[in-house]
C-alpha positions as CSV (number, residue, x, y, z in Angstrom):
1,M,-92.5,66.1,-49.5
2,M,-90.6,68.4,-47.1
3,I,-92.1,71.5,-48.7
4,R,-95.6,70.0,-48.4
5,R,-95.0,69.3,-44.7
6,L,-93.8,72.8,-44.1
7,L,-96.9,74.2,-45.9
8,I,-99.2,72.1,-43.7
9,L,-97.4,73.2,-40.6
10,L,-97.7,76.9,-41.6
11,L,-101.4,76.4,-42.2
12,I,-102.1,75.0,-38.8
13,G,-99.9,77.7,-37.2
14,G,-97.1,75.6,-35.8
15,W,-93.6,74.4,-36.5
16,T,-92.4,70.9,-35.4
17,F,-88.7,70.7,-34.5
18,A,-86.4,67.6,-34.5
19,N,-86.9,67.2,-30.8
20,G,-90.7,66.9,-31.2
21,Q,-91.3,70.4,-29.9
22,I,-94.2,72.3,-31.5
23,S,-94.2,76.1,-31.8
24,L,-97.8,77.1,-31.2
25,F,-97.3,80.7,-32.3
26,N,-95.6,81.6,-35.5
27,G,-94.8,85.2,-34.5
28,K,-96.7,86.7,-37.5
29,D,-100.4,86.1,-37.0
30,L,-103.1,84.0,-35.2
31,S,-102.9,81.0,-37.5
32,G,-103.8,77.8,-35.7
33,W,-105.8,79.7,-33.1
34,T,-109.5,80.8,-32.6
35,V,-110.6,84.1,-30.9
36,H,-113.5,83.8,-28.5
37,G,-115.3,87.0,-27.4
38,T,-114.7,90.7,-28.3
39,E,-111.5,91.4,-26.5
40,K,-108.4,92.2,-28.6
41,W,-105.9,89.6,-29.7
42,Y,-103.2,90.8,-32.2
43,V,-99.5,90.4,-33.1
44,E,-97.0,93.2,-32.9
45,D,-93.2,92.9,-33.5
46,G,-93.4,89.1,-33.2
47,V,-95.3,89.2,-29.9
48,L,-98.8,88.0,-29.2
49,I,-100.8,90.6,-27.3
50,C,-104.2,90.4,-25.5
51,E,-105.8,93.6,-24.4
52,S,-109.2,94.6,-23.0
53,G,-111.7,95.7,-25.6
54,P,-114.7,98.0,-25.2
55,D,-116.9,95.3,-23.7
56,E,-114.4,94.6,-20.9
57,E,-115.5,90.9,-20.7
58,Y,-113.7,87.6,-20.6
59,G,-112.0,86.6,-23.8
60,Y,-110.0,83.5,-25.0
61,L,-107.6,82.5,-27.7
62,S,-107.7,78.8,-28.1
63,T,-105.6,76.4,-30.2
64,N,-107.4,74.6,-33.0
65,Q,-105.6,71.4,-32.0
66,H,-106.2,69.4,-28.9
67,Y,-103.4,68.3,-26.6
68,K,-103.6,65.7,-23.8
69,D,-100.2,64.9,-22.3
70,F,-97.6,67.6,-22.9
71,E,-95.0,70.0,-21.6
72,L,-95.7,73.6,-22.5
73,E,-93.2,76.4,-22.0
74,L,-94.0,80.1,-22.8
75,E,-93.1,83.6,-21.8
76,F,-95.5,86.3,-20.6
77,K,-95.2,89.9,-19.7
78,Q,-97.9,91.7,-17.8
79,D,-98.8,95.3,-18.5
80,D,-101.4,97.2,-16.5
81,N,-103.6,94.8,-14.5
82,G,-102.2,91.6,-16.2
83,N,-104.9,89.2,-15.1
84,S,-104.8,86.3,-17.4
85,G,-104.2,82.5,-17.5
86,V,-103.3,79.5,-19.5
87,F,-106.0,76.9,-19.9
88,I,-105.2,73.2,-20.5
89,R,-107.4,70.4,-21.9
90,S,-110.1,73.0,-22.4
91,T,-113.0,73.9,-24.8
92,V,-114.7,77.2,-25.2
93,D,-118.3,77.9,-26.1
94,G,-118.9,81.6,-26.7
95,T,-116.9,83.0,-23.8
96,K,-117.7,80.1,-21.4
97,V,-114.7,77.9,-20.9
98,N,-114.7,74.3,-19.8
99,G,-111.3,73.3,-18.3
100,W,-108.5,74.2,-16.0
101,Q,-106.5,77.4,-15.8
102,V,-102.9,77.8,-14.7
103,E,-103.2,81.3,-13.3
104,V,-101.3,84.3,-14.6
105,A,-102.1,87.3,-12.4
106,P,-100.7,90.4,-10.7
107,P,-98.5,90.0,-7.5
108,G,-100.4,88.3,-4.6
109,S,-102.9,86.7,-6.8
110,N,-101.7,83.0,-7.1
111,T,-99.8,82.9,-10.4
112,G,-99.0,79.3,-11.1
113,G,-102.0,78.0,-9.2
114,I,-104.7,75.8,-10.8
115,Y,-108.3,77.0,-11.1
116,E,-111.4,75.2,-12.5
117,S,-113.7,77.6,-14.2
118,Y,-117.5,77.0,-13.9
119,G,-116.8,74.2,-11.5
120,R,-114.9,73.7,-8.3
121,G,-112.9,77.0,-8.4
122,W,-109.5,76.9,-6.9
123,L,-108.0,73.4,-6.8
124,I,-104.6,74.4,-5.5
125,K,-102.8,77.7,-4.8
126,P,-99.0,78.2,-4.6
127,D,-97.4,78.9,-1.3
128,P,-97.6,82.7,-0.9
129,K,-93.8,82.8,-0.4
130,L,-93.3,81.7,-4.0
131,D,-95.0,84.8,-5.3
132,K,-91.6,86.5,-5.1
133,H,-90.6,84.7,-8.3
134,L,-93.1,86.7,-10.4
135,K,-91.5,89.6,-12.2
136,F,-94.4,92.0,-12.8
137,G,-93.9,94.2,-15.9
138,E,-91.0,92.0,-17.1
139,W,-90.8,88.8,-19.2
140,N,-91.5,85.6,-17.2
141,T,-91.2,82.0,-18.2
142,M,-93.9,79.6,-17.3
143,K,-93.7,75.8,-17.8
144,I,-96.8,73.5,-17.5
145,R,-96.5,69.7,-17.5
146,A,-99.7,67.7,-17.9
147,K,-99.4,63.9,-17.8
148,G,-102.3,61.7,-17.0
149,D,-104.0,62.9,-13.8
150,T,-101.0,65.2,-12.7
151,V,-100.3,68.8,-13.6
152,T,-97.2,70.7,-12.4
153,S,-96.4,74.4,-13.0
154,W,-93.1,76.3,-12.8
155,L,-92.5,80.0,-12.8
156,N,-89.1,81.2,-13.8
157,G,-87.6,77.8,-13.0
158,H,-89.3,77.5,-9.6
159,K,-92.0,74.8,-9.0
160,M,-95.2,76.5,-8.0
161,V,-97.7,73.6,-7.6
162,T,-98.3,69.9,-8.4
163,L,-101.8,68.6,-8.4
164,T,-103.1,65.1,-9.1
165,D,-106.8,65.1,-10.0
166,E,-108.9,62.4,-11.7
167,K,-111.2,64.9,-13.4
168,I,-108.3,66.8,-15.0
169,G,-107.0,63.4,-16.1
170,E,-110.3,62.8,-18.0
171,G,-110.2,66.2,-19.6
172,E,-110.0,66.7,-23.4
173,G,-109.3,69.9,-25.3
174,G,-106.8,72.5,-26.4
175,I,-104.6,75.2,-24.9
176,A,-106.4,78.6,-24.4
177,L,-105.1,81.9,-23.2
178,Q,-107.4,84.1,-21.2
179,I,-108.0,87.8,-20.7
180,H,-110.0,88.5,-17.6
181,S,-113.1,90.6,-17.5
182,G,-113.1,94.1,-15.9
183,G,-111.0,96.1,-18.4
184,G,-107.6,97.7,-18.2
185,I,-105.8,94.5,-18.9
186,K,-102.8,93.9,-21.3
187,V,-100.6,90.8,-21.4
188,Q,-97.9,89.9,-23.9
189,W,-96.9,86.4,-24.9
190,R,-94.1,84.8,-26.9
191,N,-92.2,81.6,-27.5
192,L,-95.1,79.2,-26.9
193,E,-93.5,75.8,-27.4
194,L,-95.2,72.5,-26.6
195,K,-93.8,69.0,-26.6
196,E,-96.3,66.1,-26.5
197,L,-95.5,63.3,-24.0
């Protein structure tokens, strides 16, 4: 029974630990994820990498599973431009995403803020003073908590924003990583761990 469960977890791309935490990325390949668009998503030395492709358009990597209420913790490292994001309760059709992004961006560009694509735009931006917690070109830890109508983000242990929004509360979908359009972007990801609430 245990071997069967482990095989199922490998097939969906995640490991479930005793504390209920799920590893969304297995460190080997893109199992459990779907690529949207022509931008590059690949694994190298146990790290998930997104990089601009020749089309220099938006691209997404979304989980096959949907998650409603959860705490997600991950690490990211921005190379070059580094404009990206983490979408929650989101769906992707082609390269059009329906959902909410917790911003990952270069210094001065509201990392940790919440943006609604193809909708209301910026819902909340962090206090500009908090931007000092972003370590561009180094590994950063981001934590996102989505519970009911309320979403909170942390960057390297510092709370960036809290937003209560009825529309987000009604949202359904998965986790999606973004690569922004424009080209010249590269972001690395590791240790993507989620705990359902």
